MARSEPA-738348 format. One line per 4 residues: number of its first residue (from 1); for each residue z negated, y, x of C-alpha. Coordinates in steps of 0.001 Angstrom, whole numbers, plus 500000, padded with zeros to 6 digits. Layout:
NUM> Z:Y:X | ...
END
This chain:
1> 771385:063805:453162 | 773178:065554:450285 | 769985:067120:449106 | 769105:068895:452434
5> 772641:069861:452893 | 772460:071582:449388 | 769156:073249:450521 | 770768:074523:453728
9> 773583:075930:451787 | 771485:077776:449251 | 769168:079171:451726 | 772214:080283:453854
13> 773717:082222:450868 | 770254:083846:450256 | 769852:084916:453975 | 773493:086258:453924
17> 773075:088056:450885 | 769857:089597:452244 | 771467:090918:455257 | 774559:092196:453659
21> 775262:094604:456328 | 775589:092151:459094 | 777355:089743:456711 | 780030:092344:455813
25> 780726:093227:459479 | 780877:089619:460494 | 783322:088865:457667 | 785532:092018:458199
29> 785616:091340:462121 | 786539:087586:461780 | 788873:088072:458936 | 790932:090601:461080
33> 791268:087770:463740 | 792011:085025:461132 | 794525:087354:459263 | 796542:088053:462508
37> 796600:084413:463651 | 797609:083324:460123 | 800359:085820:459885 | 801904:084941:463355
41> 801384:081295:462775 | 803426:081601:459400 | 806262:083148:461595 | 805930:080531:464390
45> 805838:077557:461896 | 808986:078735:460002 | 810865:079625:463205 | 809826:077004:465663
49> 807933:074085:464096 | 809670:073531:460702 | 812916:071462:461109 | 816120:072879:460079
53> 817061:072576:456456 | 819355:069571:456827 | 819354:065828:456815 | 818198:064373:460136
57> 818454:067692:461754 | 817315:066327:465145 | 820663:064419:465359 | 822824:067609:465007
61> 823874:069422:468256 | 825729:072566:469134 | 828569:072707:471511 | 829774:075702:473117
65> 831859:076651:476142 | 830598:078683:479187 | 831488:081195:481712 | 829547:082073:484892
69> 829028:085589:483894 | 828775:085334:480140 | 826785:082011:479415 | 827489:080325:476233
73> 830478:081592:474414 | 832462:080214:471268 | 834795:077459:472036 | 838695:077157:471633
77> 840387:074848:469044 | 841862:072795:472084 | 838050:071901:473094 | 837126:071049:469512
81> 840144:068733:469165 | 839818:067032:472340 | 836109:066342:472024 | 836696:065334:468466
85> 839340:062778:469533 | 838100:061635:472885 | 834248:061742:472685 | 832748:058629:470893
89> 829125:059628:470844 | 829440:061748:467491 | 829747:060302:464167 | 831479:063560:463158
93> 832437:066870:464671 | 833143:070090:462725 | 834216:073591:463806 | 833599:076604:461935
97> 834225:080539:462363 | 832782:083426:460139 | 834889:085515:458018 | 834389:088117:455281
101> 836997:087857:452446 | 837450:089961:449465 | 836469:088302:446298 | 838176:089428:443061
105> 835367:088963:440548 | 834435:091443:437756 | 835491:095083:437655 | 834875:095888:440979
109> 836176:094108:444335 | 833474:092252:446412 | 833168:091641:449999 | 831430:088437:450568
113> 830061:086316:453404 | 831906:083292:454129 | 832874:080586:456672 | 836246:078720:457445
117> 835224:075144:458199 | 837014:072056:459116 | 836520:069164:456566 | 833747:067366:458300
121> 831402:070195:458436 | 829212:069117:455346 | 829063:065796:456801 | 827801:067096:460002
125> 825203:069259:458446 | 824140:066636:455769 | 824779:068792:452904 | 825807:067398:449442
129> 826847:069709:446471 | 825132:070180:443142 | 828424:070282:441498 | 831792:068782:442480
133> 832520:067658:445864 | 832895:068813:449568 | 836195:069016:451244 | 838094:065875:452214
137> 840168:064889:455421 | 843503:066495:455361 | 842322:069664:453290 | 842152:071599:456621
141> 845811:071207:457465 | 848417:074203:456895 | 850072:073587:453694 | 847219:071928:452033
145> 846119:073106:448697 | 843612:075930:448994 | 839933:075132:447949 | 836700:076763:448032
149> 832966:075838:447792 | 830556:078259:446224 | 827073:078895:447067 | 824548:078434:444373
153> 823638:082194:444447 | 827042:083424:444180 | 827844:080823:441456 | 825007:082371:439513
157> 825530:085981:440168 | 829399:086327:439881 | 830181:083325:437614 | 827082:083079:435508
161> 826268:079566:436375 | 829240:078234:434389 | 829073:074501:434703 | 832830:074312:434120
165> 833577:076283:437220 | 835141:073184:438711 | 838954:073348:439132 | 839074:076792:438121
169> 841008:079337:440462 | 839273:082418:442022 | 841267:084964:443837 | 840001:085548:447496
173> 841905:087909:449826 | 844572:087934:447229 | 845278:084312:447170 | 844422:081584:444530
177> 841685:078943:445737 | 840436:076173:443528 | 836625:075717:443154 | 835923:072031:444093
181> 832103:072549:444482 | 828770:074448:444372 | 826142:073943:446921 | 822391:073521:446220
185> 820317:076788:446430 | 819388:078645:449611 | 822011:076603:451778 | 823218:078644:454652
189> 823966:078263:458425 | 821048:079513:460289 | 822805:080362:463269 | 825479:082462:461697
193> 823519:083765:458628 | 824102:083801:454909 | 827163:082229:453496 | 828701:082971:449828
197> 831216:080545:450272 | 832997:078010:452404 | 836847:077532:452538 | 838901:075200:454864
201> 839770:076257:458383 | 843607:075723:458138 | 845480:074794:461222 | 848575:073303:462567
205> 846779:071115:465146 | 849270:070960:467894 | 850062:074844:467529 | 846524:075488:467659
209> 845597:073608:470612 | 847957:076070:472639 | 845834:079199:471462 | 843366:080321:474305
213> 841279:082274:471847 | 837597:081342:471744 | 836099:082121:468493 | 834806:078536:467051
217> 831332:077287:466826 | 831221:073697:467075 | 828451:071336:465630 | 828458:067419:465941
221> 826128:064747:464421 | 825039:061875:467046 | 825742:058462:466198 | 822548:056290:465631
225> 821004:055139:468900 | 823062:057668:471033 | 820982:060156:473039 | 821831:063607:473723
229> 822069:062988:477422 | 824696:060427:476668 | 826941:062849:474741 | 826436:065436:477180
233> 827937:062926:479872 | 830990:062358:477755 | 831673:065873:476871 | 831316:067245:480222
237> 833822:064287:481372 | 836236:065449:478824 | 835856:068916:479924 | 836663:067917:483454
241> 839907:066383:482155 | 840715:069429:480185 | 840289:071673:483332 | 842696:069405:485075
245> 845324:069046:482337 | 845331:072317:480754 | 844569:075135:483190 | 846364:077698:481149
249> 843648:077408:478382 | 840843:075933:480531 | 840415:077346:483946 | 838172:076164:486611
253> 835437:078453:485538 | 834901:077111:482106 | 831937:074702:481311 | 830307:073204:478370
257> 827069:073843:476871 | 825588:070992:474467 | 821938:071333:473088 | 820058:070634:469797
261> 821476:072936:467133 | 817934:074371:466824 | 818261:075828:470463 | 821191:077892:469318
265> 819466:079079:466071 | 816406:080107:468113 | 817202:081551:471512 | 814889:080708:474241
269> 814051:084351:474375 | 812914:084504:470864 | 811035:081254:471403 | 809272:082922:474351
273> 808373:086033:472387 | 806953:084180:469467 | 804801:081825:471509 | 803527:084771:473663
277> 802715:086599:470259 | 800756:083477:469234 | 798845:083735:472519 | 798058:087377:471971
281> 796643:086832:468474 | 794811:083996:469770 | 793225:086605:472226 | 792280:088823:469382
285> 790551:086000:467489 | 788695:085340:470741 | 787530:089039:470999 | 786472:088758:467249
289> 784575:085616:467983 | 782780:087161:470985 | 781964:090354:469001 | 780387:088028:466183
293> 778512:086108:468592 | 777025:089390:470095 | 775960:090488:466665 | 774513:087024:465798
297> 772619:086871:469042 | 771074:090455:468491 | 770246:089318:465013 | 768894:086033:466497
301> 766150:087787:468382 | 764893:089087:465086 | 764720:085426:463754 | 762950:084016:466833
305> 759548:084072:465211 | 761027:082647:461865 | 762492:079633:463659 | 759041:079203:465556
309> 757236:079205:462371 | 759488:076742:460782 | 759385:074445:463960 | 755744:074811:463762
313> 756019:073640:460250 | 757706:070479:461256 | 761605:071536:461131 | 763285:069737:463893
317> 765715:071477:466429 | 768626:069668:464813 | 767694:070856:461275 | 767450:074418:462532
321> 770667:074399:464042 | 772247:073006:461054 | 770849:075507:459050 | 772328:078244:461196
325> 775532:076606:461505 | 775864:076543:457744 | 775527:080061:457730 | 778194:080391:460005
329> 780567:078122:458192 | 780066:080057:455058 | 780864:083185:456804 | 784027:081387:458219
333> 785146:080333:454692 | 784735:083784:453339 | 786555:085279:456379 | 789395:082745:455894
337> 789698:083886:452277 | 790007:087645:453156 | 792158:086650:456271 | 794712:085210:454012
341> 794829:088284:451858 | 795492:090242:455017 | 798234:087856:456554 | 799793:088191:453164
345> 800246:091909:453252 | 800874:091745:457115 | 803779:089426:456531 | 805245:091556:453815
349> 805407:094557:456151 | 806708:092205:459070 | 809620:090954:456905 | 810355:094460:455931
353> 810576:095532:459608 | 812523:092228:460540 | 816139:093847:460286 | 817465:090545:461603
357> 815323:090354:464595 | 813666:087054:463560 | 815812:084099:462979 | 815104:081881:459931
361> 813123:084798:458280 | 813950:083695:454744 | 811988:080718:455280 | 808616:082546:456351
365> 805839:081896:453783 | 802365:081071:453377 | 802632:077174:452681 | 800458:074250:453091
369> 800642:073895:456726 | 799751:077540:457148 | 796748:077250:454836 | 795569:074238:456803
373> 796140:076110:459962 | 793898:078944:458732 | 791086:076588:457333 | 790978:074726:460806
377> 790770:077940:462870 | 788186:079441:460489 | 786111:076262:460781 | 786511:075916:464501
381> 785865:079561:465254 | 782908:079445:463034 | 781486:076535:464944 | 782368:078329:468180
385> 780608:081827:467366 | 777822:080102:465310 | 776766:077320:467941 | 775803:079519:470836
389> 773410:081811:468866 | 772132:078625:467104 | 771507:076977:470385 | 769752:080050:471939
393> 767732:080911:468812 | 766195:077511:468217 | 765369:076808:471857 | 761812:078456:470905
397> 758567:078708:473070 | 755725:079050:470868 | 753370:080192:473449 | 755691:083075:474581
401> 756523:083902:470972 | 752808:084416:469806 | 752118:086450:472884 | 752512:090394:472600
405> 755778:091381:474513 | 757160:088017:474411 | 760382:089462:473827 | 760686:090559:477245
409> 760478:087057:478718 | 762707:084469:479872 | 764194:084039:476348 | 765273:087823:476437
413> 766610:087680:479864 | 768715:084580:478753 | 770042:086608:475739 | 771104:089756:477926
417> 772756:087414:480406 | 774889:085737:477497 | 775588:089111:475935 | 776752:090222:479259
421> 779113:087314:479855 | 780414:087747:476491 | 781167:091425:477089 | 782886:090693:480143
425> 785237:088206:478498 | 786270:090446:475805 | 786824:093466:478318 | 789029:091203:480222
429> 791088:089987:477319 | 791472:093547:475909 | 792617:094639:479322 | 795138:091733:479377
433> 796638:092810:476131 | 796542:096456:476929 | 798757:095834:479948 | 801121:093685:478095
437> 801546:096445:475342 | 801994:099014:478200 | 804652:097073:479747 | 806574:096681:476396
441> 806189:100470:475636 | 807620:101133:478836 | 810472:098814:478470 | 811256:099869:475000
445> 811290:103501:476316 | 813664:102742:478915 | 815914:100858:476398 | 815817:103724:473921
449> 816502:106502:476780 | 819824:104714:477918 | 822683:107128:477601 | 825192:104944:475144
453> 828052:106876:476335 | 829017:107751:472585 | 827660:110034:469814 | 825160:108130:467535
457> 824619:110872:465026 | 826838:112332:462241 | 829254:108991:462722 | 829765:106752:459649
461> 831477:103359:460095 | 832753:100756:457427 | 834829:097880:457404 | 838031:096719:455572
465> 840040:093793:455449 | 843917:093717:453948 | 844838:090505:452291 | 848010:089091:453608
469> 849384:088490:449947 | 848887:092093:449149 | 850048:093387:452453 | 852645:090600:453852
473> 854593:092793:456258 | 853032:094766:459393 | 854807:097856:457955 | 852611:097604:454854
477> 849488:097405:456788 | 850287:100089:459066 | 851386:102397:456254 | 847932:101621:454387
481> 845876:102521:457373 | 847910:105697:458278 | 847623:106866:454560 | 843885:106166:454423
485> 843170:108146:457737 | 845146:110853:456445 | 843433:111367:453155 | 839869:110673:454621
489> 840317:113250:457278 | 841253:115943:454608 | 837871:115395:452805 | 835441:118120:452920
493> 832484:117528:455584 | 834774:115324:457656 | 835485:116275:461171 | 837661:113286:462423
497> 838749:109897:461409 | 839702:106946:463594 | 840136:103200:463162 | 839133:100334:465547
501> 839098:096717:465887 | 835670:096524:467157 | 832470:098754:467193 | 829973:099251:470204
505> 826845:097285:469588 | 828327:095624:466517 | 831654:093780:467718 | 833541:091638:467074
509> 834554:090988:471005 | 838140:090249:471966 | 839462:089515:475381 | 842578:089321:477123
513> 844132:088302:480463 | 845021:090932:482749 | 848033:091175:485387 | 848003:093988:487717
517> 851522:095282:488850 | 851665:095126:492480 | 849029:092645:492837 | 849553:088851:493407
521> 849506:086855:490197 | 846257:084990:489761 | 846511:081094:489692 | 846873:079625:486083
525> 843722:079438:484328 | 842228:081772:486948 | 843208:085037:485217 | 840464:087572:484656
529> 839865:087990:480974 | 838890:091713:479912 | 837139:092943:477035 | 839716:095021:474845
533> 839689:097059:471619 | 842561:098532:469433 | 841950:102009:468332 | 843781:104932:466800
537> 844272:108478:467980 | 840964:110207:467461 | 838797:107243:468266 | 837436:108816:471299
541> 836867:112144:469596 | 835348:110599:466605 | 832788:108498:468725 | 832198:111140:471232
545> 833434:109145:474178 | 834277:111442:477071 | 837770:111340:478504 | 837253:111617:482300
549> 840773:111614:483334 | 844313:111749:481617 | 844502:111943:478115 | 843975:110188:474742
553> 846745:108468:472712 | 849289:110630:470666 | 849960:110216:466977 | 853328:108800:467933
557> 851884:106193:470266 | 849268:105082:467792 | 851537:104593:464777 | 855051:104259:466139
561> 855918:103379:469728 | 852699:101914:471449 | 853036:101192:475075 | 849860:103049:476285
565> 846541:102118:477426 | 843061:103725:478199 | 840467:101880:480385 | 836811:102605:481275
569> 835118:103377:484399 | 834132:099680:485059 | 837862:098773:484687 | 838644:101250:487374
573> 836102:100219:489751 | 837299:096605:489462 | 840963:096876:489610 | 841687:100427:491267
577> 838456:101326:493428 | 840194:103313:495919 | 843418:104371:493739 | 844240:106572:490994
581> 844511:104557:487900 | 846708:106942:486097 | 850253:105733:485713 | 849350:102199:486841
585> 850846:099535:484822 | 849234:096170:483669 | 850466:093361:481326 | 848355:090825:479155
589> 850458:087831:479776 | 852659:086616:482816 | 855670:087235:480711 | 854581:090321:478578
593> 855545:093858:478960 | 854005:096400:481213 | 851696:098905:479635 | 850939:102111:481552
597> 847363:103659:481830 | 847153:107151:480348 | 843350:107840:480490 | 840061:106782:481719
601> 836909:107240:479678 | 833428:106919:480257 | 831370:103597:480227 | 829794:102971:476694
605> 826950:100542:475585 | 828887:097543:474507 | 827136:094443:473072 | 823505:095752:473718
609> 821483:098183:475462 | 820291:095820:478235 | 823735:094743:479838 | 825640:096557:482426
613> 828944:097886:481190 | 831706:095756:481959 | 835440:096453:482160 | 837127:097514:479103
617> 840490:098420:477823 | 841774:100463:474741 | 845181:099654:473077 | 846822:101797:470646
621> 847218:100542:467059 | 850930:099810:467366 | 851263:098209:470792 | 853371:095596:472598
625> 850530:092986:472964 | 849760:092074:469169 | 850542:092730:465723 | 848737:095351:463673
629> 845260:094446:462972 | 844712:093858:458991 | 840793:093857:459540 | 839473:097155:461073
633> 836426:099515:461195 | 836778:103025:459814 | 835058:105552:461685 | 834169:109030:460356
637> 832885:111963:462329 | 831038:114115:459752 | 829697:117723:459465 | 827105:116794:457371
641> 824450:113915:456677 | 827084:110779:457225 | 826094:108916:454083 | 826888:111765:451844
645> 830589:111146:452233 | 830815:107777:451515 | 831303:107924:447885 | 834254:110332:448502
649> 835721:107629:450901 | 835387:104985:448425 | 837309:107379:445883 | 840080:107607:448278
653> 840490:104090:448965 | 840455:103369:445233 | 843375:105956:444810 | 845369:103788:447401
657> 844251:100251:446434 | 841557:099771:443808 | 841083:095891:444743 | 839896:096700:448225
661> 835907:096825:448787 | 834379:098841:451629 | 831603:096660:453244 | 829024:097217:455947
665> 828852:100880:455193 | 826382:102073:458130 | 825907:105046:460481 | 826149:104475:464159
669> 822657:105294:464328 | 821577:102388:461803 | 823763:099949:464031 | 821803:100979:467022
673> 818466:100679:465361 | 819506:097215:464260 | 820168:096279:467809 | 816828:097522:469063
677> 815276:095658:465927 | 814138:092870:468034 | 812326:094686:471289 | 810983:097181:468703
681> 809443:094454:466677 | 807998:092905:469797 | 806658:096175:470815 | 805119:096822:467497
685> 803380:093655:467088 | 802010:093342:470646 | 801017:097005:470548 | 799243:096442:467129
689> 797238:093397:468465 | 796518:095045:471558 | 794915:098278:469936 | 793158:095871:467700
693> 791674:094128:470626 | 790664:097425:472226 | 788872:098404:469157 | 787006:095299:468777
697> 786283:095431:472492 | 784744:098845:472236 | 783084:098056:469252 | 781434:095026:471075
701> 780455:097065:474086 | 778800:099998:471819 | 776967:097368:469839 | 775858:095583:472797
705> 774722:098832:474654 | 772855:100021:471520 | 770980:096904:471224 | 770124:096764:474885
709> 768910:100215:474849 | 766537:099482:471834 | 765353:096394:473460 | 764317:098456:476563
713> 762570:101222:474594 | 759077:100346:476003 | 760483:100006:479602 | 762016:103386:479218
717> 758967:104738:477937 | 756953:103291:480922 | 759762:104784:483235 | 759284:108319:481983
721> 755655:108167:481763 | 755704:107585:485509 | 758230:110378:486294 | 761645:109254:485501
725> 763970:111984:484385 | 766003:112010:481391 | 769181:111993:483484 | 768039:109077:485321
729> 767520:107166:482215 | 771229:108151:481036 | 772730:106942:484025 | 770494:103642:484062
733> 772101:102735:480601 | 775576:104074:481500 | 775514:101956:484607 | 774335:098619:482990
737> 777230:098962:480730 | 779761:100145:482995 | 778990:097369:485528 | 779939:094741:483088
741> 783032:096451:482210 | 784068:096671:485762 | 783752:092976:486236 | 785526:092788:483152
745> 788508:094712:484310 | 788807:092752:487566 | 789058:089502:485509 | 791402:090992:483204
749> 793924:092242:485771 | 794068:088515:486991 | 794933:087529:483455 | 797258:090583:482642
753> 799295:089349:485720 | 799773:086123:484347 | 800681:087163:481137 | 803116:089561:482171
757> 805068:086982:484329 | 805399:085004:481282 | 806909:088160:479365 | 809383:089011:482110
761> 812197:087952:480052 | 811313:090375:477252 | 811164:093518:479648 | 814123:095812:480451
765> 813972:097950:483586 | 810203:097341:484037 | 808790:094954:486591 | 805559:092816:485759
769> 803704:094825:488366 | 804909:098105:487146 | 802297:100546:488989 | 802058:102994:486211
773> 801100:100313:483615 | 798740:098481:485938 | 796958:101682:486867 | 796862:103561:483600
777> 795803:100577:481303 | 792340:099933:483244 | 791663:103538:483543 | 792212:104086:479743
781> 790004:101067:479046 | 787302:102277:481363 | 787474:105612:479887 | 786870:104508:476410
785> 784101:101985:477323 | 782427:104723:478924 | 782629:106791:475720 | 781055:103675:474124
789> 778366:103498:476525 | 777576:107316:476185 | 776099:107586:472826 | 773318:104651:473528
793> 772662:106328:476928 | 772170:109666:475109 | 769993:108356:472442 | 767802:106740:475300
797> 767481:109900:477440 | 766200:111533:474378 | 763179:109183:473666 | 759834:110606:473725
801> 757525:108628:476158 | 754696:108530:473773 | 756726:106975:470828 | 758301:104638:473230
805> 755018:103382:474507 | 753954:102664:470803 | 757312:100842:470130 | 756232:097355:468362
END
C-alpha cells in the first residue's frame, strides 16, 4: 500500500511540475480563498470561540440594569449591595468602575488606565497575582488604607520589574497608595479594555445606597451547580422588591439584564458581523474551488486519452481516481502554505485598521487551532475540487476515445453541462456578495453623510483630571481651569477655548431628573432622566454648535454665579412643543433650585451616528446643581492644523502645574473616525471579499467561455462554411455564456435576499430590499460578465473556416 502511494505522489509531483502554468494558477486561486478564510477564522476563533482568559469563565456572569429606551445600562450601588446581600446564587459578586488617574512616576506625570473595584473582584474573575496579594474584605470601605495592584506591564515599564515593589508607596492623583500586588502579564477586563492598575472602590455603604447614579459594572461568579436561569430568577425577584421599597432610586421602568460575561464583551451585533464575514469568506472559497474545478475539467479533456491508455494497460478506476486526488491534495497543501502567508499579512493589515472595532483584538493570532482549521479546509476543498474532475475523467469509453472526433460525444456534453453548472454557481455567489457589499456601502455612505451638528475640523480635544489632594477646595479647581482657559486662548493659532464634562461621540454620559415649573410633579421613581453636560462660555462657539434661540452663557454665569441653562431642540420638542422655552424654569430635584433656560441649540450627534438625538441640557461650569467638576475635557478651536498647537498647550499646562498630564489628545475628526471604525471595517472586509469573488467569477466565466469556444472550433468552421456570418458566430458564443450568467443572477438574487436579511442589524438607513442596490449589482455583474464573454466570442468570429475544419 505504501509503495503505490509513494508512486502516486512522485508521479503527481512530476505531472504538476510539467504543467507549471496550470499548477501556479490553481495554487494562486486556492491560496486566496484559503488565506481569506484563515484570516477571518483567526478573528472568529479569538473573539467568539476562545474562552475568556479567566478561571472557569463560563461561571462568570454580568449584571446590568435596563431602561426601556436605552437597553442595558450600568447599575447603581444600591443594586450591587442588594444583590450582594440577598442573592444566594453567587459565590461572590463584584462591582467596578473605570477611571484614569494621574501616576507620579519619573520626570513626567503619567495618565494611566485603571479600575476601582470592590474587594471581591479578583475572586469573581479568578485572577491571582504573581507578586503579593489581592484586596481583602474591608479594604473597600471609606477610611481604609489606600492600596493598589499594578499590572505586569506597568510594573515593568515604570518600576523596572523591581521585585521589592511590595509595600512601597506610589503617588496616584496626589495621594499615597501602598503596592500590595502585581498581576500576571496581559491581564485586563475585556469588556472595558486595558488596565494599568487596580485600586479599591471606597464607599460608605449606607450613604452609597442612596446615590441614584448608575456607573458600575457588576460581575458575579455562580456557585457550583447553580444555573444561569436560577440566578436570573433570584436577581429579578430582588429587583422587584427594590422597585417596591426604593422608588426614589429604582422606579418602575428599571429592570435587570443578567447574561454570561462574554455576551457583554462581544455584543450580539459584533457576533453577527463576524459570523457573516465567516460566511462571506466561505463563499469566496467556494468560488475559488469552482474555478479550480473548471480549470481541472478543461485539463481533464486533454488527459482522457492518457487515462484510457492507463486503463487499457490494467489500471483500475480506483487507482486512477487516487492518482488524480493525490495531485489535488498536493496542490491543497501548497495552497495552504501560501494561504497562511497571505493570512498573516492580512491579519497585520486588519489589526492596524482595527481602532477598537474588534473586541479582544489583542488575542488574535495564528495559533494551533487556526493552523488545524487551515489544513482541514485545504484538504476538504482539495477533495471537493479534485473529486469531480477525477470522477469525470476516469469514466472513460475506449471506443469513443479511439474514434476521431470522440471529443464531441457524450463525454464532452457531460463536461459542458458540469462546467455550466459551476459557472451558474459562482455567478450566483458573486452576486450575493456584491449585493451585500452594496448594502454596506450605502449604509456607510448614509452614516458618514449625517450632519453631526458640530464642527469636526480644526477642533482639538484633551482630558485633564485634578487630584483632590492638590486641589482640595472648589475655588482651587475653578481658578485652575479659568487660568488654563485664559492662557490657552492667548496662544497663536487658537480661535477659542472651552471646557466640558463630556464630548459628543466620546462621553462620558450623565443624566439628571427634570422637574418643569408649572407641570405636575411626576410620581417618585418616574421622573424623566435627561442627558446633561457641564460646559464653559465658548463651548458652542468652539464646537460650532448653532444657537437657534436666545444666547450662550456669559463669563459671569460660567465662572461666578451660574443659574442658567441651555437645551437642545429635542428637549424643546419633549417638554415645550407648543411654547417658547426661553425663560422657562426647571430644576433637577424636587427640592432643588429653579434654573432658567436662556438658549436653545441645534441637536448634535451624541453617543453614535446611528441613534436619533435625545433631549440634552447644558449647565454652566458654576451652577446650583453640582460642585465644579475636577475631570474635564479641554476643547480648542484652532486656526491651523489642530495637532500643531498641542505642544504649546502642554507648555502652558506645565507653567501652571507641572505634575498634571494631558491625556487622550485627539481631534474631533479622529474621535468621529473611531466611532465609525466598526461599520467602516465591516464595509472594508465585505467589500474586499465581494470584489475578490467578482474577480474570481469573471476569471471563471472567461476561462470557461474561452475553452468552450476552442472546443467548438470545428463546429464553427462547419457553420461558417455553410454560410454563417461572423456576427452570428459572435452572438452564438455571447449567448451561450450570458445564458449561464442570467440563470446565475436569478439564483443569486434569492441568496442575496437571504444574506441581506441576516445583515439587517448592521445596516443604517438602508433596507434589505434597497432598490438601487438590488438593481445596480446584477447590472454591474452582467456587464462585467458580458465583457468576459466578448473576447472569446471575438476570437471565434475571426476564425478562418479552412483552418477551423483542419482543427485536430
